[in-house]
C-alpha positions as CSV (number, residue, x, y, z in Angstrom):
1,M,4.4,56.5,47.7
2,K,3.2,55.9,44.2
3,K,2.1,52.4,43.1
4,S,3.7,51.1,39.9
5,V,1.4,49.5,37.3
6,A,2.8,47.4,34.5
7,F,0.4,47.3,31.5
8,I,1.5,44.4,29.3
9,V,0.6,44.4,25.6
10,F,1.4,42.3,22.5
11,P,0.8,42.7,18.8
12,G,-2.9,42.7,18.1
13,F,-4.0,43.6,21.6
14,Q,-7.5,45.0,21.9
15,I,-7.3,48.8,21.8
16,V,-10.3,49.3,24.0
17,D,-8.2,47.9,26.9
18,L,-6.3,51.1,26.9
19,S,-9.3,52.7,28.5
20,A,-8.3,50.8,31.7
21,V,-5.2,53.0,31.9
22,T,-7.5,56.1,32.0
23,V,-8.7,55.0,35.4
24,F,-5.2,55.4,36.8
25,E,-4.7,58.6,34.8
26,V,-7.8,60.2,36.3
27,A,-6.9,58.9,39.8
28,N,-3.5,60.7,39.5
29,G,-5.4,64.0,39.3
30,L,-7.3,63.5,42.5
31,P,-6.3,65.4,45.7
32,G,-3.2,63.9,47.2
33,G,-2.1,62.4,43.8
34,P,-0.4,61.3,41.8
35,F,-0.9,57.8,43.0
36,Y,0.3,55.6,40.1
37,D,3.3,55.2,37.8
38,I,2.2,53.5,34.6
39,A,4.7,51.5,32.4
40,M,3.6,50.2,29.0
41,L,5.6,46.9,28.4
42,S,5.9,44.4,25.6
43,E,8.3,41.5,24.9
44,H,10.5,43.4,22.4
45,G,9.6,47.0,23.2
46,G,9.1,49.8,20.7
47,A,5.9,50.4,18.8
48,V,3.3,47.7,19.2
49,A,0.2,47.7,16.9
50,S,-3.2,47.2,18.4
51,S,-6.1,45.3,16.8
52,A,-7.1,48.5,15.2
53,G,-3.7,49.2,13.8
54,V,-2.9,52.0,16.2
55,R,0.6,51.7,17.6
56,I,1.7,52.5,21.1
57,D,5.2,53.0,22.4
58,T,6.4,50.3,24.9
59,E,9.4,49.4,26.9
60,P,11.0,45.9,26.5
61,F,10.7,43.2,29.2
62,A,14.5,43.1,29.4
63,A,14.5,46.7,30.8
64,H,12.5,45.6,33.8
65,E,13.9,42.2,34.6
66,N,14.8,43.4,38.1
67,S,11.7,45.6,38.6
68,S,9.0,45.0,41.1
69,F,5.6,46.2,40.2
70,D,2.6,46.7,42.5
71,T,0.2,45.7,39.8
72,V,0.7,43.7,36.7
73,L,-2.1,44.1,34.1
74,V,-2.3,42.0,31.0
75,A,-4.3,43.2,28.0
76,G,-6.5,40.9,25.9
77,A,-7.2,40.5,22.2
78,M,-10.1,39.8,19.9
79,E,-9.1,36.1,19.9
80,P,-6.8,34.2,22.3
81,V,-3.1,34.5,21.5
82,V,-0.3,32.1,22.3
83,S,2.6,33.6,24.2
84,S,6.3,32.9,23.8
85,A,8.5,31.3,26.4
86,V,10.0,34.8,27.1
87,F,6.6,36.3,27.6
88,T,5.5,33.5,29.9
89,A,8.7,33.6,32.0
90,F,8.4,37.4,32.4
91,L,4.8,37.2,33.4
92,R,5.5,34.5,36.0
93,S,8.4,36.5,37.5
94,A,6.6,39.8,37.4
95,S,3.5,38.3,39.0
96,A,5.5,36.6,41.7
97,A,7.0,40.0,42.7
98,S,3.8,42.0,42.4
99,R,1.0,42.6,45.0
100,R,-1.6,41.7,42.4
101,T,-1.9,40.5,38.9
102,A,-4.9,41.1,36.6
103,S,-6.1,40.1,33.1
104,I,-8.5,41.8,30.8
105,C,-10.7,39.6,28.5
106,T,-8.6,36.9,26.8
107,G,-5.5,38.0,28.7
108,A,-6.8,35.3,31.1
109,Y,-5.4,32.8,28.6
110,L,-1.9,34.2,29.1
111,L,-2.2,34.0,32.9
112,A,-3.5,30.5,32.6
113,E,-0.7,29.5,30.2
114,A,1.8,30.7,32.8
115,G,0.1,28.5,35.4
116,L,-1.1,31.4,37.5
117,L,-4.7,30.4,37.5
118,D,-4.5,26.8,38.6
119,G,-7.3,26.4,41.2
120,R,-8.3,30.0,40.8
121,R,-11.7,31.6,40.0
122,V,-11.4,33.5,36.7
123,T,-13.6,35.1,34.1
124,T,-13.1,36.3,30.5
125,H,-15.3,37.4,27.6
126,W,-18.4,35.3,27.6
127,C,-17.8,34.0,24.1
128,Q,-14.4,32.6,25.1
129,A,-15.2,31.3,28.6
130,R,-15.9,27.7,27.7
131,D,-12.9,27.4,25.5
132,L,-10.7,28.8,28.3
133,Q,-12.1,26.1,30.7
134,R,-11.5,23.4,28.1
135,Q,-7.9,24.4,27.5
136,Y,-7.1,25.1,31.2
137,P,-9.2,22.7,33.3
138,K,-7.4,23.5,36.5
139,A,-8.8,27.1,36.4
140,K,-12.4,27.7,37.7
141,V,-13.9,29.7,34.9
142,E,-17.1,31.6,35.7
143,E,-18.4,32.7,32.3
144,D,-21.0,35.3,33.3
145,R,-19.1,37.8,35.6
146,I,-17.9,41.3,35.0
147,F,-14.8,40.7,37.0
148,I,-13.5,38.4,39.7
149,N,-10.9,38.8,42.4
150,D,-9.4,35.6,43.8
151,D,-6.6,36.4,46.3
152,K,-4.0,38.4,44.4
153,Y,-5.4,37.5,41.0
154,W,-8.0,39.6,39.2
155,S,-9.7,39.0,35.9
156,S,-12.4,40.7,33.9
157,A,-14.8,40.2,31.0
158,G,-14.0,41.8,27.7
159,M,-14.4,45.2,26.2
160,T,-15.6,47.9,28.6
161,A,-15.4,45.5,31.6
162,C,-11.8,46.6,31.9
163,I,-13.0,49.9,33.3
164,D,-15.0,48.1,36.0
165,L,-12.0,46.0,36.8
166,C,-9.7,49.0,37.2
167,L,-12.3,51.1,39.1
168,A,-12.4,48.1,41.5
169,L,-8.6,48.1,41.7
170,A,-8.5,51.9,42.4
171,E,-11.3,51.5,45.0
172,S,-9.3,48.9,46.9
173,D,-6.3,51.4,46.9
174,L,-8.0,54.7,47.4
175,G,-11.5,54.0,48.7
176,V,-15.0,54.0,47.4
177,E,-15.4,57.8,47.2
178,A,-12.3,58.1,45.0
179,S,-13.6,55.4,42.8
180,R,-16.9,57.2,42.4
181,T,-15.1,60.4,41.5
182,I,-13.0,58.7,38.9
183,A,-16.2,57.2,37.4
184,R,-17.9,60.6,37.3
185,H,-14.9,62.0,35.5
186,M,-14.9,59.2,33.0
187,V,-18.7,59.6,32.5
188,V,-19.3,55.9,33.3
189,Y,-21.6,54.1,35.8
190,H,-19.9,53.8,39.2
191,R,-18.6,50.4,38.7
192,R,-20.8,47.4,38.1
193,S,-20.3,44.8,40.8
194,G,-18.0,41.9,39.9
195,G,-20.8,39.4,40.1
196,Q,-23.0,41.3,37.7
197,S,-24.0,39.5,34.6
198,Q,-22.2,40.3,31.3
199,F,-25.5,40.3,29.6
200,S,-28.3,42.9,29.6
201,A,-31.9,41.8,29.4
202,L,-32.8,44.7,27.0
203,L,-29.9,43.7,24.7
204,E,-30.9,40.1,24.8
205,L,-34.5,40.8,23.8
206,E,-33.3,42.8,20.8
207,P,-36.6,44.6,19.9
208,K,-36.6,45.8,16.3
209,S,-39.0,48.7,16.5
210,D,-39.0,51.9,18.5
211,R,-42.5,51.2,19.8
212,I,-41.5,47.8,21.4
213,Q,-38.3,49.4,22.6
214,T,-40.3,52.2,24.2
215,A,-42.5,49.6,26.0
216,L,-39.5,47.7,27.3
217,S,-37.9,50.9,28.5
218,Y,-41.1,51.9,30.2
219,A,-41.3,48.5,31.9
220,K,-37.7,48.7,33.1
221,K,-38.4,52.1,34.7
222,N,-41.6,50.9,36.4
223,L,-40.9,47.4,37.6
224,H,-42.5,48.2,41.0
225,K,-45.9,48.3,39.1
226,A,-48.0,45.4,38.0
227,L,-47.3,46.2,34.3
228,S,-50.3,44.6,32.5
229,V,-50.2,44.0,28.8
230,D,-52.7,46.9,28.4
231,E,-50.3,49.3,30.2
232,L,-47.4,48.2,28.0
233,A,-49.5,48.5,24.9
234,D,-50.5,52.0,25.9
235,A,-46.8,52.9,26.4
236,A,-46.1,51.6,22.8
237,H,-49.2,53.5,21.4
238,L,-50.6,50.2,20.1
239,S,-53.8,48.2,20.6
240,R,-53.5,45.2,23.0
241,R,-53.8,42.8,20.0
242,Q,-51.3,44.7,17.8
243,F,-48.8,45.0,20.7
244,S,-49.0,41.3,21.8
245,R,-48.5,40.1,18.2
246,A,-45.6,42.6,17.5
247,F,-43.9,42.0,20.8
248,R,-43.7,38.2,20.3
249,L,-42.7,38.6,16.7
250,E,-39.8,40.9,17.6
251,T,-38.5,39.4,20.8
252,G,-39.6,35.8,20.6
253,Q,-41.2,36.1,24.1
254,S,-44.5,37.0,25.6
255,P,-44.7,40.4,27.3
256,A,-45.1,38.6,30.7
257,K,-42.0,36.5,30.2
258,A,-40.0,39.6,29.1
259,V,-41.1,41.6,32.2
260,E,-40.1,38.7,34.4
261,T,-36.6,38.7,32.8
262,L,-36.3,42.4,33.5
263,R,-37.5,41.9,37.1
264,V,-35.0,39.1,37.7
265,E,-32.1,41.2,36.3
266,A,-33.0,44.2,38.5
267,A,-33.5,42.0,41.5
268,R,-30.1,40.3,41.1
269,S,-28.4,43.7,40.7
270,M,-30.1,45.0,43.8
271,I,-29.1,41.9,45.8
272,E,-25.5,42.1,44.7
273,S,-25.1,45.8,45.3
274,S,-27.1,46.4,48.5
275,S,-27.9,44.9,51.9
276,H,-31.7,45.0,51.4
277,P,-33.5,41.9,52.7
278,I,-34.9,39.5,50.1
279,D,-38.5,40.5,50.8
280,V,-37.7,44.2,50.2
281,V,-35.9,43.3,46.9
282,A,-39.0,41.3,45.8
283,R,-41.3,44.2,46.6
284,E,-39.1,46.9,44.9
285,T,-38.8,44.9,41.7
286,G,-42.4,44.0,41.3
287,F,-42.6,40.4,42.5
288,S,-45.8,39.8,44.4
289,D,-43.9,37.9,47.1
290,P,-40.4,36.4,47.8
291,E,-41.5,32.9,46.8
292,R,-42.5,34.0,43.3
293,M,-39.1,35.7,43.0
294,R,-37.4,32.6,44.2
295,R,-39.1,30.5,41.5
296,A,-38.1,33.1,38.8
297,F,-34.5,33.1,40.0
298,I,-34.3,29.3,39.7
299,R,-35.7,29.4,36.2
300,A,-33.2,32.1,35.2
301,Y,-30.1,31.2,37.1
302,G,-30.6,27.7,38.5
303,M,-30.3,29.0,42.1
304,P,-32.4,30.9,44.6
305,P,-31.8,34.6,45.5
306,Q,-30.3,33.6,48.9
307,S,-27.4,31.7,47.1
308,I,-26.6,34.8,45.0
309,K,-26.7,37.0,48.1
310,R,-24.3,34.7,49.9
311,A,-21.9,34.6,46.9
312,A,-22.0,38.5,46.7
313,R,-21.2,38.7,50.4
314,L,-18.2,36.3,50.0
315,E,-16.9,38.3,47.0
316,A,-17.2,41.5,49.0
317,A,-15.4,40.0,51.9
């Protein structure tokens, strides 16, 4: 039996969120499908303009007052929007009748406004997370997560995180192999774990030149090695002195600090996505021993690797 998905939009919704629908579209083409019926809904129905001005056709809430959806999925916007009483009432009733309710990006504001996130863990786009917590103090906002599942309520970060969210939803319905197949069809990474950071170390370092970018890319691919300054300078085709000066000028960090950041990011991803013991993770990501990795984690995240491993296990459970 097909599962019904209500995708709720409003004027000015973020158009990239429509890529979430593609996950269900591709899933319908898998053997044994189709698995999903998708309904595009809005308060008044008709053509609804996205943030880019592109319009999509929708059905009005009134046409589905007595409908029961398996999944209710609320789009987000570039900035938080305030919903109407009709929007909030429909969201409450549709969520109550659904198996699960999810928000993308600032769609979390709409769930919170409806009172659906009181006492719940939730995430949103990193630049809105603290404001969401301020406006809705009963929610438990985690600002650096790709997506979160708390009982029947799901939420994701902004932009392309909607794909990770919906791959996770499809995985819970159809299994991990189906999710991998969908990801391959969409030419995306088979989904990032929910606990993965919204930030990328390479993006945060923001190297300006191709040579420093090349050195960082080399480091990321060779974290198991010692990665001396001389080795990185060779990768950048610069002298040690030129490299060290250019690296700090472009990134604001020493090469050693930047390599530690890359190691910590890789180690956290490995901890969250595998069952490897901590000492194996430390060895594979270039830390000389687990204690050195523990100190680096506390500097970066304020908690040791074991705490992150426990949190990942709880989320998986």
